[in-house]
VMD Tcl script that builds the backbone (N, CA, C; Angstrom):
set m [mol new atoms 261]
animate dup $m
set s [atomselect $m all]
$s set {name element resname resid chain x y z} {
  {N N UNK 1 A -58.133 -44.498 59.857}
  {CA C UNK 1 A -58.491 -43.438 58.518}
  {C C UNK 1 A -59.211 -44.039 57.408}
  {N N UNK 2 A -60.233 -43.400 56.950}
  {CA C UNK 2 A -60.876 -43.835 55.671}
  {C C UNK 2 A -60.380 -44.168 54.522}
  {N N UNK 3 A -60.605 -45.226 54.179}
  {CA C UNK 3 A -59.715 -45.624 52.699}
  {C C UNK 3 A -60.412 -44.362 51.951}
  {N N UNK 4 A -59.463 -44.360 50.590}
  {CA C UNK 4 A -59.982 -43.052 49.517}
  {C C UNK 4 A -61.225 -43.005 48.962}
  {N N UNK 5 A -61.844 -44.805 48.820}
  {CA C UNK 5 A -62.741 -44.761 48.009}
  {C C UNK 5 A -63.832 -44.784 49.011}
  {N N UNK 6 A -63.940 -44.737 50.258}
  {CA C UNK 6 A -64.828 -44.559 51.535}
  {C C UNK 6 A -65.046 -43.143 51.338}
  {N N UNK 7 A -64.455 -42.041 51.126}
  {CA C UNK 7 A -64.042 -40.831 51.338}
  {C C UNK 7 A -64.816 -40.389 49.873}
  {N N UNK 8 A -64.735 -40.590 49.034}
  {CA C UNK 8 A -64.773 -40.298 47.728}
  {C C UNK 8 A -66.659 -40.424 47.525}
  {N N UNK 9 A -66.904 -41.792 48.070}
  {CA C UNK 9 A -68.639 -41.886 48.226}
  {C C UNK 9 A -69.340 -41.181 49.205}
  {N N UNK 10 A -68.771 -40.471 50.535}
  {CA C UNK 10 A -70.024 -39.897 51.515}
  {C C UNK 10 A -70.444 -38.961 50.918}
  {N N UNK 11 A -70.199 -37.945 50.022}
  {CA C UNK 11 A -71.444 -36.896 49.424}
  {C C UNK 11 A -72.592 -37.287 48.965}
  {N N UNK 12 A -72.334 -38.721 48.350}
  {CA C UNK 12 A -73.431 -39.409 47.217}
  {C C UNK 12 A -74.641 -39.761 47.923}
  {N N UNK 13 A -74.040 -40.580 49.214}
  {CA C UNK 13 A -75.298 -40.675 49.842}
  {C C UNK 13 A -75.807 -39.676 50.897}
  {N N UNK 14 A -75.683 -38.456 50.859}
  {CA C UNK 14 A -76.323 -37.527 51.847}
  {C C UNK 14 A -76.610 -36.444 50.954}
  {N N UNK 15 A -76.545 -36.295 50.103}
  {CA C UNK 15 A -76.847 -35.164 49.107}
  {C C UNK 15 A -77.714 -35.766 47.536}
  {N N UNK 16 A -78.510 -35.267 47.084}
  {CA C UNK 16 A -79.222 -35.487 45.750}
  {C C UNK 16 A -78.823 -34.437 44.679}
  {N N UNK 17 A -77.647 -35.246 43.789}
  {CA C UNK 17 A -77.145 -34.157 42.604}
  {C C UNK 17 A -78.042 -34.517 41.447}
  {N N UNK 18 A -79.041 -35.433 41.779}
  {CA C UNK 18 A -79.794 -35.470 40.481}
  {C C UNK 18 A -80.309 -34.707 39.803}
  {N N UNK 19 A -80.483 -33.571 40.809}
  {CA C UNK 19 A -81.530 -32.415 40.385}
  {C C UNK 19 A -80.563 -31.207 39.290}
  {N N UNK 20 A -79.599 -31.698 39.067}
  {CA C UNK 20 A -78.566 -30.740 38.559}
  {C C UNK 20 A -77.738 -31.582 36.953}
  {N N UNK 21 A -78.471 -31.193 35.705}
  {CA C UNK 21 A -77.886 -31.924 34.585}
  {C C UNK 21 A -76.470 -31.708 34.488}
  {N N UNK 22 A -75.964 -30.759 35.341}
  {CA C UNK 22 A -74.458 -30.813 35.245}
  {C C UNK 22 A -73.499 -30.609 36.559}
  {N N UNK 23 A -72.748 -31.451 36.495}
  {CA C UNK 23 A -71.934 -31.023 37.562}
  {C C UNK 23 A -70.411 -30.321 37.409}
  {N N UNK 24 A -69.437 -29.546 37.786}
  {CA C UNK 24 A -68.939 -29.051 37.806}
  {C C UNK 24 A -67.914 -29.563 38.830}
  {N N UNK 25 A -66.527 -30.310 39.135}
  {CA C UNK 25 A -65.907 -30.566 39.953}
  {C C UNK 25 A -64.494 -29.632 39.263}
  {N N UNK 26 A -64.881 -27.981 40.146}
  {CA C UNK 26 A -63.415 -27.217 39.969}
  {C C UNK 26 A -62.304 -28.006 40.760}
  {N N UNK 27 A -61.347 -28.271 40.589}
  {CA C UNK 27 A -59.777 -28.607 41.274}
  {C C UNK 27 A -60.311 -29.933 41.633}
  {N N UNK 28 A -60.857 -30.902 40.637}
  {CA C UNK 28 A -61.101 -32.152 40.823}
  {C C UNK 28 A -60.119 -33.197 41.112}
  {N N UNK 29 A -58.865 -32.913 40.551}
  {CA C UNK 29 A -57.899 -33.991 41.112}
  {C C UNK 29 A -58.017 -34.838 39.733}
  {N N UNK 30 A -58.090 -36.108 40.317}
  {CA C UNK 30 A -58.121 -37.255 39.045}
  {C C UNK 30 A -59.326 -37.589 39.118}
  {N N UNK 31 A -60.587 -36.977 39.617}
  {CA C UNK 31 A -61.759 -37.436 39.446}
  {C C UNK 31 A -62.179 -38.514 39.890}
  {N N UNK 32 A -62.006 -38.745 40.697}
  {CA C UNK 32 A -62.816 -40.021 42.099}
  {C C UNK 32 A -63.997 -39.375 42.508}
  {N N UNK 33 A -63.801 -38.256 42.578}
  {CA C UNK 33 A -64.828 -37.603 43.832}
  {C C UNK 33 A -66.051 -37.212 42.572}
  {N N UNK 34 A -66.051 -36.506 41.542}
  {CA C UNK 34 A -66.790 -36.517 40.184}
  {C C UNK 34 A -67.638 -38.078 39.796}
  {N N UNK 35 A -66.465 -38.812 39.790}
  {CA C UNK 35 A -67.027 -40.084 38.923}
  {C C UNK 35 A -67.904 -40.912 40.149}
  {N N UNK 36 A -67.691 -40.827 41.188}
  {CA C UNK 36 A -68.851 -41.138 42.341}
  {C C UNK 36 A -70.059 -40.504 42.343}
  {N N UNK 37 A -70.295 -39.123 42.013}
  {CA C UNK 37 A -71.314 -38.324 42.225}
  {C C UNK 37 A -71.748 -39.072 40.799}
  {N N UNK 38 A -71.255 -39.228 39.529}
  {CA C UNK 38 A -71.770 -39.438 38.519}
  {C C UNK 38 A -72.503 -40.897 38.569}
  {N N UNK 39 A -71.626 -41.848 39.071}
  {CA C UNK 39 A -72.421 -43.006 39.168}
  {C C UNK 39 A -73.321 -42.829 40.028}
  {N N UNK 40 A -73.493 -42.167 40.752}
  {CA C UNK 40 A -75.176 -42.174 41.548}
  {C C UNK 40 A -75.866 -41.371 40.863}
  {N N UNK 41 A -75.850 -40.769 39.799}
  {CA C UNK 41 A -76.873 -39.788 39.231}
  {C C UNK 41 A -76.504 -40.090 37.645}
  {N N UNK 42 A -77.443 -40.956 36.881}
  {CA C UNK 42 A -76.624 -41.318 35.446}
  {C C UNK 42 A -77.661 -40.412 34.521}
  {N N UNK 43 A -77.837 -39.607 34.863}
  {CA C UNK 43 A -78.773 -38.571 34.000}
  {C C UNK 43 A -77.952 -37.242 33.780}
  {N N UNK 44 A -77.207 -37.005 34.704}
  {CA C UNK 44 A -76.198 -35.946 34.604}
  {C C UNK 44 A -75.154 -36.103 33.853}
  {N N UNK 45 A -74.627 -35.055 33.467}
  {CA C UNK 45 A -73.255 -34.970 32.776}
  {C C UNK 45 A -72.135 -34.159 33.811}
  {N N UNK 46 A -70.511 -34.784 33.751}
  {CA C UNK 46 A -69.741 -33.681 34.634}
  {C C UNK 46 A -68.771 -32.918 33.479}
  {N N UNK 47 A -68.099 -32.227 34.320}
  {CA C UNK 47 A -67.251 -31.731 34.236}
  {C C UNK 47 A -65.591 -31.535 35.110}
  {N N UNK 48 A -64.457 -32.140 34.418}
  {CA C UNK 48 A -63.323 -32.084 35.589}
  {C C UNK 48 A -62.549 -30.895 35.169}
  {N N UNK 49 A -62.354 -30.017 36.305}
  {CA C UNK 49 A -61.515 -28.998 35.699}
  {C C UNK 49 A -60.123 -28.751 36.792}
  {N N UNK 50 A -59.157 -29.074 36.277}
  {CA C UNK 50 A -57.930 -29.058 37.300}
  {C C UNK 50 A -56.641 -28.626 36.506}
  {N N UNK 51 A -55.291 -28.784 36.719}
  {CA C UNK 51 A -54.468 -28.326 36.258}
  {C C UNK 51 A -54.063 -29.531 35.546}
  {N N UNK 52 A -52.881 -29.282 33.908}
  {CA C UNK 52 A -53.047 -30.387 33.241}
  {C C UNK 52 A -52.949 -31.614 33.639}
  {N N UNK 53 A -51.719 -31.778 34.640}
  {CA C UNK 53 A -50.683 -33.178 35.127}
  {C C UNK 53 A -51.957 -33.990 35.673}
  {N N UNK 54 A -53.027 -33.556 36.437}
  {CA C UNK 54 A -54.473 -34.019 37.062}
  {C C UNK 54 A -54.964 -34.445 36.409}
  {N N UNK 55 A -55.462 -33.866 35.016}
  {CA C UNK 55 A -56.413 -33.990 34.292}
  {C C UNK 55 A -55.606 -35.265 33.344}
  {N N UNK 56 A -54.556 -35.091 33.298}
  {CA C UNK 56 A -54.151 -36.833 32.305}
  {C C UNK 56 A -53.912 -37.760 33.438}
  {N N UNK 57 A -54.327 -37.642 34.642}
  {CA C UNK 57 A -54.520 -38.962 35.207}
  {C C UNK 57 A -55.745 -39.152 35.598}
  {N N UNK 58 A -56.719 -38.701 34.789}
  {CA C UNK 58 A -58.267 -38.653 35.516}
  {C C UNK 58 A -58.774 -40.199 35.251}
  {N N UNK 59 A -57.484 -41.070 35.369}
  {CA C UNK 59 A -58.433 -42.338 35.164}
  {C C UNK 59 A -59.400 -43.062 35.176}
  {N N UNK 60 A -59.876 -42.603 36.790}
  {CA C UNK 60 A -60.925 -42.880 37.650}
  {C C UNK 60 A -62.239 -42.762 36.984}
  {N N UNK 61 A -62.052 -41.895 36.182}
  {CA C UNK 61 A -63.635 -41.487 35.685}
  {C C UNK 61 A -63.825 -42.938 34.098}
  {N N UNK 62 A -62.893 -43.355 33.777}
  {CA C UNK 62 A -62.691 -44.404 32.792}
  {C C UNK 62 A -63.405 -45.682 33.352}
  {N N UNK 63 A -62.669 -46.090 34.701}
  {CA C UNK 63 A -62.613 -46.996 34.995}
  {C C UNK 63 A -64.153 -47.129 35.639}
  {N N UNK 64 A -64.730 -46.243 36.049}
  {CA C UNK 64 A -66.090 -46.429 36.578}
  {C C UNK 64 A -67.489 -46.285 35.731}
  {N N UNK 65 A -67.055 -46.337 34.531}
  {CA C UNK 65 A -67.679 -46.210 33.217}
  {C C UNK 65 A -68.553 -44.938 33.147}
  {N N UNK 66 A -68.134 -43.622 33.721}
  {CA C UNK 66 A -68.737 -42.574 33.157}
  {C C UNK 66 A -67.836 -41.555 32.782}
  {N N UNK 67 A -67.691 -41.909 31.960}
  {CA C UNK 67 A -66.399 -41.579 30.736}
  {C C UNK 67 A -67.038 -40.726 29.847}
  {N N UNK 68 A -67.795 -41.383 29.226}
  {CA C UNK 68 A -68.814 -40.944 28.298}
  {C C UNK 68 A -69.703 -39.699 28.812}
  {N N UNK 69 A -69.968 -39.522 29.872}
  {CA C UNK 69 A -70.648 -38.292 30.089}
  {C C UNK 69 A -69.788 -37.273 30.920}
  {N N UNK 70 A -68.349 -37.058 30.861}
  {CA C UNK 70 A -67.383 -36.227 31.631}
  {C C UNK 70 A -66.781 -35.467 30.187}
  {N N UNK 71 A -66.519 -34.323 30.317}
  {CA C UNK 71 A -65.899 -33.607 29.705}
  {C C UNK 71 A -64.612 -32.631 30.985}
  {N N UNK 72 A -63.276 -33.187 29.927}
  {CA C UNK 72 A -62.225 -32.903 30.901}
  {C C UNK 72 A -61.572 -31.843 30.566}
  {N N UNK 73 A -61.028 -30.597 31.380}
  {CA C UNK 73 A -60.797 -29.456 31.125}
  {C C UNK 73 A -59.586 -28.994 31.939}
  {N N UNK 74 A -58.405 -28.770 31.540}
  {CA C UNK 74 A -57.429 -28.425 31.604}
  {C C UNK 74 A -57.244 -26.661 31.872}
  {N N UNK 75 A -56.493 -26.407 33.086}
  {CA C UNK 75 A -56.250 -24.966 33.390}
  {C C UNK 75 A -56.586 -24.643 34.813}
  {N N UNK 76 A -56.231 -23.411 34.889}
  {CA C UNK 76 A -56.176 -23.148 36.874}
  {C C UNK 76 A -57.636 -22.077 36.921}
  {N N UNK 77 A -57.920 -22.359 38.418}
  {CA C UNK 77 A -58.838 -21.482 38.483}
  {C C UNK 77 A -58.571 -19.904 39.086}
  {N N UNK 78 A -57.258 -19.881 38.753}
  {CA C UNK 78 A -56.905 -18.856 39.552}
  {C C UNK 78 A -57.191 -17.924 38.199}
  {N N UNK 79 A -57.037 -18.440 37.064}
  {CA C UNK 79 A -57.587 -17.702 35.183}
  {C C UNK 79 A -58.807 -17.819 34.739}
  {N N UNK 80 A -59.334 -18.910 34.929}
  {CA C UNK 80 A -60.978 -19.348 34.595}
  {C C UNK 80 A -61.570 -20.263 35.138}
  {N N UNK 81 A -62.817 -20.422 34.661}
  {CA C UNK 81 A -63.509 -21.705 35.344}
  {C C UNK 81 A -64.164 -22.279 34.196}
  {N N UNK 82 A -64.800 -23.373 34.014}
  {CA C UNK 82 A -65.335 -23.995 32.649}
  {C C UNK 82 A -67.012 -22.945 32.758}
  {N N UNK 83 A -67.283 -22.940 31.352}
  {CA C UNK 83 A -68.474 -22.149 31.031}
  {C C UNK 83 A -69.770 -23.646 31.178}
  {N N UNK 84 A -70.812 -23.357 31.853}
  {CA C UNK 84 A -71.828 -24.102 31.598}
  {C C UNK 84 A -73.133 -23.546 31.551}
  {N N UNK 85 A -73.972 -24.336 31.072}
  {CA C UNK 85 A -75.887 -23.879 31.255}
  {C C UNK 85 A -75.892 -23.726 32.471}
  {N N UNK 86 A -76.401 -22.623 33.261}
  {CA C UNK 86 A -77.031 -22.168 34.173}
  {C C UNK 86 A -78.396 -22.861 34.314}
  {N N UNK 87 A -78.962 -23.372 35.364}
  {CA C UNK 87 A -79.930 -24.091 35.701}
  {C C UNK 87 A -80.731 -22.686 36.369}
}
mol reanalyze $m
mol bondsrecalc $m
mol representation Tube
mol addrep $m
């Protein structure tokens, strides 16, 4: 089985996220996938949205030097999702 870090890097090489000014990861867990995408797209901002327990553990964002471009929101997608500007 692939390592966790290898799995989170898969989408970054196969898709150009740089065309999006804001990337929202609903159900983003600890933020490692969003951090990988943002590391590859230095001009994009990110929103990590998940339950409060996961948001508290979103340390991967800080460790990958993208925390200054991420807004972390706690909640449930069964109730609502974060509002962002449409492109």
